[in-house]
C-alpha positions in Angstrom: 108.6 98.1 114.2 105.2 97.6 115.7 104.1 100.8 114.0 105.6 99.6 110.7 103.6 96.3 111.1 100.4 98.3 111.7 101.0 100.4 108.6 101.8 97.3 106.6 98.4 95.8 107.6 96.3 98.8 106.6 94.9 96.9 103.6 95.0 93.5 105.2 97.6 90.8 105.4 97.2 89.1 101.9 100.8 88.3 100.8 99.8 89.0 97.2 99.4 92.7 98.2 103.0 92.9 99.4 102.0 94.4 102.8 105.2 96.2 103.6 105.3 99.0 106.1 107.9 101.6 106.8 108.4 104.2 109.5 111.1 106.8 109.7 112.2 108.3 113.0 114.3 111.4 113.2 115.3 113.2 116.5 112.9 110.9 118.4 109.9 111.8 116.3 108.1 109.8 113.6 108.5 111.8 110.4 106.9 109.3 108.0 104.7 106.3 108.0 104.1 104.6 104.6 103.1 101.3 103.1 103.7 99.8 99.7 101.7 101.7 97.1 102.9 100.0 93.9 99.5 98.8 92.8 97.6 101.9 94.0 99.7 104.2 92.1 100.7 101.9 89.2 104.3 102.9 90.0 106.9 100.2 90.4 109.0 102.6 92.5 106.3 103.2 95.1 107.7 100.8 97.6 107.1 101.5 101.3 110.6 102.8 101.9 110.6 105.1 98.9 107.2 106.5 99.8 108.4 107.1 103.3 111.6 108.8 102.1 109.5 111.0 99.8 107.2 112.0 102.7 110.0 112.5 105.2 112.2 114.4 102.8 109.7 117.1 101.9 111.0 120.5 102.9 114.4 119.2 103.7 117.5 120.3 101.8 118.2 117.6 99.2 115.7 115.3 100.9 118.6 114.2 103.3 117.6 112.4 106.5 120.9 112.4 108.4 120.5 110.7 111.7 117.2 109.0 110.9 116.3 105.4 111.7 114.2 103.5 109.2 112.0 100.6 110.4 110.7 98.4 107.7 108.9 95.0 107.9 110.9 93.4 105.1 114.6 93.7 104.3 114.8 96.5 101.7 115.3 95.6 98.0 118.2 96.9 96.1 116.3 100.0 94.9 115.2 100.9 98.4 118.6 100.2 100.0 120.4 102.5 97.6 117.8 105.2 98.1 118.2 104.9 101.9 122.0 105.1 101.5 121.6 108.3 99.3 119.2 109.8 101.8 122.0 109.5 104.3 119.9 107.7 107.0 121.9 106.5 109.9 120.3 103.2 110.6 118.1 100.6 108.8 116.1 98.2 111.0 114.1 95.5 109.3 111.9 92.6 110.4 111.9 89.7 108.0 115.0 89.0 105.9 115.6 87.3 102.6 115.9 83.8 104.3 112.5 84.3 106.0 110.4 84.9 102.9 109.9 83.6 99.4 112.6 84.6 96.8 110.0 86.4 94.7 110.4 89.4 97.0 114.0 90.0 95.8 115.1 90.9 92.4 118.4 89.0 92.4 118.9 85.8 94.4 122.7 86.1 94.2 122.9 89.7 95.4 122.1 90.5 99.0 121.2 94.1 99.8 123.1 93.8 103.0 126.2 93.9 100.9 125.2 97.3 99.6 125.2 98.7 103.1 128.4 96.9 104.1 130.1 98.4 101.0 128.3 101.7 101.0 129.8 105.0 100.1 129.5 106.0 103.7 130.7 104.3 106.9 128.2 105.9 109.2 125.2 103.7 108.3 124.2 100.6 110.2 121.8 97.8 109.6 120.0 95.5 112.0 117.7 92.7 110.9 115.3 90.4 112.6 113.4 92.8 114.8 110.0 91.1 115.3 111.1 88.7 112.6 108.4 86.1 112.9 105.6 88.6 113.1 106.9 90.4 110.0 107.6 87.2 108.1 104.0 86.1 108.5 102.9 88.9 106.2 104.6 87.4 103.2 104.8 84.2 101.2 107.3 82.0 103.0 110.2 80.1 101.4 108.2 76.9 101.3 105.1 78.5 99.9 104.1 78.0 96.3 102.7 81.5 95.3 100.3 81.8 92.4 102.1 82.1 89.0 101.2 85.8 88.6 103.1 86.5 91.9 106.4 85.1 90.5 107.3 88.1 88.4 110.8 88.4 89.9 111.7 84.7 89.5 
């Protein structure tokens, strides 16, 4: 998770930049390190987890990452969670969760992505939250913060 934090901070810690970092480990080796590239690439799907899946999946049959552990600084959104499930990762570890950050980071306040994993198509995936929670949460707008209006696209 410390490496995911380092990757998240590559462009600084301004919460308006959504500094999310993701590291994928397979067979004891880091196979991908990525941060959020949404604004850089003008691509709404270029979340840190998706970018890391793309990098780690190159050259692998169907892009599958069976047995991999994904470390991400923020609980994955619905899109990223489903991609991680389909990539067949074994474990998802995140730092800050929904309750630790402003609701603008999640697309639906009544749907928790943890439910996606709990009810996933596979029973061999696990999820663990809260690793370096406070350090990760400090990267984002907190629940009590009042982000600028332009930041509230998901609300």
